[in-house]
C-alpha positions as CSV (number, residue, x, y, z in Angstrom):
1,M,99.9,-189.1,-57.2
2,L,99.0,-186.7,-60.4
3,R,100.7,-188.0,-63.7
4,D,102.6,-185.5,-65.6
5,D,99.7,-185.5,-68.4
6,D,97.4,-185.1,-66.0
7,D,94.5,-182.3,-67.2
8,R,92.4,-182.0,-64.4
9,Q,90.6,-179.2,-64.1
10,F,88.7,-177.0,-61.4
11,E,85.2,-174.7,-61.7
12,A,84.2,-172.5,-59.2
13,D,81.6,-169.6,-58.8
14,L,83.1,-166.7,-56.8
15,Q,81.8,-163.6,-55.9
16,V,82.5,-159.8,-57.3
17,G,85.9,-160.0,-55.5
18,T,89.4,-160.0,-55.4
19,Y,91.3,-163.3,-54.7
20,Q,94.6,-164.5,-54.4
21,L,94.7,-167.8,-56.8
22,R,96.9,-171.1,-56.3
23,V,97.4,-173.8,-58.3
24,V,99.6,-176.6,-56.8
25,H,101.2,-179.2,-58.5
26,P,103.1,-182.6,-56.4
27,Q,105.8,-182.5,-58.5
28,F,106.3,-178.9,-60.8
29,G,105.2,-176.6,-58.6
30,E,103.2,-173.5,-57.6
31,W,101.9,-170.9,-60.2
32,E,100.3,-167.5,-58.3
33,K,98.1,-165.0,-59.2
34,S,96.0,-161.9,-57.8
35,I,92.7,-161.6,-59.9
36,H,89.6,-159.2,-59.7
37,I,86.4,-160.5,-60.7
38,A,83.8,-157.7,-61.7
39,P,80.3,-158.1,-62.0
40,E,79.5,-160.0,-65.0
41,S,82.6,-161.1,-66.1
42,Q,83.4,-164.6,-66.4
43,Y,87.3,-165.6,-66.2
44,Q,88.9,-169.1,-67.5
45,F,92.9,-170.1,-66.4
46,A,94.8,-172.7,-67.7
47,I,97.9,-173.5,-66.0
48,D,100.1,-175.8,-67.7
49,F,103.3,-176.7,-65.9
50,R,104.4,-178.7,-68.1
51,K,105.0,-175.2,-70.9
52,M,108.5,-173.6,-70.6
53,V,109.0,-170.3,-70.7
54,K,112.2,-168.0,-71.6
55,L,113.8,-166.3,-69.0
56,T,116.9,-164.1,-69.3
57,V,118.6,-163.6,-66.2
58,A,121.9,-160.8,-65.9
59,A,124.1,-159.4,-63.2
60,T,126.1,-156.3,-63.3
61,P,128.6,-155.0,-62.4
62,V,129.9,-158.8,-62.8
63,E,128.8,-162.0,-63.7
64,G,127.5,-164.1,-60.8
65,N,126.3,-167.9,-60.8
66,V,122.6,-168.8,-61.3
67,F,120.4,-170.1,-58.7
68,I,116.8,-171.5,-59.5
69,D,114.7,-172.7,-56.3
70,G,117.8,-172.3,-54.2
71,Q,120.3,-175.1,-56.3
72,A,122.8,-173.8,-58.5
73,T,122.9,-174.0,-62.2
74,S,125.0,-174.4,-64.5
75,Y,124.4,-171.2,-65.7
76,Q,126.6,-167.7,-65.7
77,T,125.4,-164.3,-66.3
78,P,123.9,-162.9,-68.5
79,R,122.2,-165.9,-69.7
80,E,119.0,-167.0,-71.4
81,F,117.8,-170.2,-70.1
82,D,114.1,-172.2,-70.8
83,L,111.7,-172.9,-67.2
84,R,108.9,-174.7,-66.6
85,V,105.4,-172.2,-66.0
86,G,105.0,-171.4,-62.2
87,K,106.3,-169.2,-59.4
88,H,110.4,-169.8,-58.5
89,T,113.3,-168.3,-56.4
90,I,115.6,-166.6,-59.2
91,E,118.9,-165.1,-57.4
92,V,122.4,-164.6,-58.5
93,R,125.4,-165.5,-56.4
94,R,129.6,-164.5,-56.3
95,K,131.9,-165.6,-54.1
96,G,133.2,-161.9,-52.8
97,Y,130.4,-160.5,-53.9
98,I,126.8,-160.8,-52.5
99,L,123.6,-160.1,-53.7
100,E,121.8,-156.6,-53.2
101,G,117.9,-156.8,-52.7
102,G,117.4,-160.7,-52.5
103,P,116.4,-163.4,-54.1
104,R,113.6,-162.7,-56.1
105,V,110.5,-164.5,-56.3
106,I,108.9,-164.8,-59.8
107,N,105.4,-166.0,-61.2
108,L,106.6,-167.4,-64.6
109,E,103.4,-167.8,-67.1
110,E,104.9,-166.6,-70.4
111,D,108.1,-165.7,-72.3
112,L,109.9,-162.8,-70.1
113,T,110.7,-159.5,-72.6
114,E,113.3,-157.9,-70.3
115,P,115.9,-159.4,-68.9
116,L,115.9,-160.0,-64.8
117,L,119.2,-157.6,-63.4
118,F,120.4,-158.4,-60.2
119,T,123.2,-156.1,-58.5
120,L,125.4,-157.9,-56.4
121,K,128.1,-155.3,-54.3
122,K,131.7,-156.6,-53.7
123,V,131.9,-157.5,-49.8
124,R,134.9,-155.1,-48.3
């Protein structure tokens, strides 16, 4: 098992082309990103699953409860909170409403400057 302070590094020489990078931590989840390697270029990525970033979740036309990775939170929209770097599923629920478009999967790398806006539709 990896430790919380494990700073393992992975290096690979990749040919010119497009790649889907995926990093998985056994405790903190995963991170994904599509990259394009251009001729004569070098890329370096550092993924720190311990890093917390800011995220704002809002809903319209009513407030709702925020769920992260399928788990209920104590957060109600609108709400700004910190979340670990990585891939997360975010959704907003409210009794008597359905979430238009369903949950959103996001890959957090840094603070989001714009809120994630969800639309709740009254069930008839």
